LOSELO-239697 format. One record per residue (C-alpha): residue number from 1; z, y, x negated. Coordinates in pm, 1 decimal, padded with zeros to 6 digits. Example, Ala and Ser with C-alpha at 12.3 -4.5 7.8 and 13.67 -1.06 7.14 Angstrom:
! residues 2
1; 00780.0; -00450.0; -01230.0
2; 00714.0; -00106.0; -01367.0
END
This chain:
! residues 76
1; 09004.9; 13329.9; -11397.1
2; 08728.6; 13189.8; -11291.6
3; 08329.9; 13200.8; -11341.9
4; 08084.7; 13211.0; -10984.5
5; 07751.2; 12933.9; -10988.5
6; 07495.1; 12890.9; -10779.8
7; 07393.1; 12586.2; -10614.9
8; 07066.5; 12497.3; -10647.0
9; 06855.8; 12235.0; -10406.1
10; 06530.7; 12083.3; -10579.3
11; 06331.5; 11829.6; -10342.2
12; 06079.6; 11589.1; -10461.2
13; 05898.4; 11387.9; -10213.4
14; 06150.1; 11202.1; -10024.8
15; 06429.0; 11263.7; -10257.1
16; 06661.9; 11525.0; -10271.5
17; 06901.6; 11668.7; -10581.0
18; 07183.9; 11936.8; -10576.3
19; 07263.4; 12116.0; -10949.0
20; 07506.4; 12357.7; -11062.6
21; 07503.5; 12481.6; -11406.9
22; 07820.0; 12631.7; -11562.1
23; 07808.4; 12952.0; -11779.7
24; 07736.0; 12849.3; -12159.8
25; 08111.1; 13013.7; -12258.6
26; 08254.9; 12808.6; -12017.3
27; 08109.4; 12451.2; -12181.1
28; 08152.0; 12630.8; -12555.0
29; 08503.0; 12673.6; -12469.4
30; 08566.6; 12316.8; -12310.2
31; 08361.8; 12150.2; -12619.5
32; 08129.8; 12018.4; -12398.9
33; 07823.0; 11845.0; -12557.8
34; 07484.0; 11733.3; -12453.9
35; 07500.8; 11431.1; -12235.2
36; 07845.3; 11415.5; -12219.3
37; 07962.4; 11220.0; -11821.8
38; 08197.0; 11416.3; -11571.4
39; 08284.4; 11345.4; -11268.3
40; 08351.0; 11529.2; -10956.0
41; 08731.1; 11484.2; -10796.3
42; 08668.6; 11631.1; -10398.4
43; 08978.9; 11760.7; -10325.6
44; 08858.1; 11887.0; -09966.6
45; 08602.2; 12106.9; -09845.6
46; 08669.1; 12371.6; -10027.1
47; 08770.0; 12241.6; -10354.4
48; 08607.1; 12028.5; -10633.6
49; 08764.5; 11959.7; -10996.2
50; 08540.2; 11832.1; -11251.3
51; 08667.3; 11632.9; -11472.0
52; 08572.1; 11421.4; -11805.6
53; 08559.1; 11092.7; -11791.0
54; 08629.1; 11054.1; -12166.2
55; 08940.8; 11250.1; -12162.2
56; 08994.3; 11436.2; -12491.0
57; 09322.0; 11580.0; -12631.8
58; 09416.4; 11886.0; -12537.7
59; 09602.2; 12151.1; -12765.1
60; 09933.8; 12104.6; -12557.1
61; 09898.2; 11720.8; -12600.1
62; 09877.7; 11756.6; -12992.7
63; 10200.9; 11974.5; -12985.3
64; 10371.1; 11721.6; -12825.9
65; 10266.0; 11446.2; -13002.1
66; 10343.3; 11611.9; -13356.6
67; 10696.9; 11687.2; -13176.8
68; 10799.1; 11346.3; -13091.4
69; 10659.6; 11227.9; -13469.6
70; 10925.4; 11522.8; -13636.9
71; 11166.1; 11412.3; -13457.8
72; 11133.4; 11072.1; -13519.3
73; 11080.7; 11127.1; -13879.2
74; 11391.7; 11082.0; -14071.4
75; 11475.2; 11446.1; -14232.2
76; 11538.3; 11420.5; -14612.5
END
């Protein structure tokens, strides 16, 4: 599923900035917090990937860790 976003350009004297907003539904689903650091990974001129600087565990990672712990725990 994709969400469209528009790029905004802001000129302030000698400096200019570009801003992009993404929907609150995306931020809430990803548990993004105010001030959280992100970084852009530019794969090519058409593909930009936004990634957290501090990675958080995903549901799949949690399930895999639980499975590994269950396999290591001796059964009584």
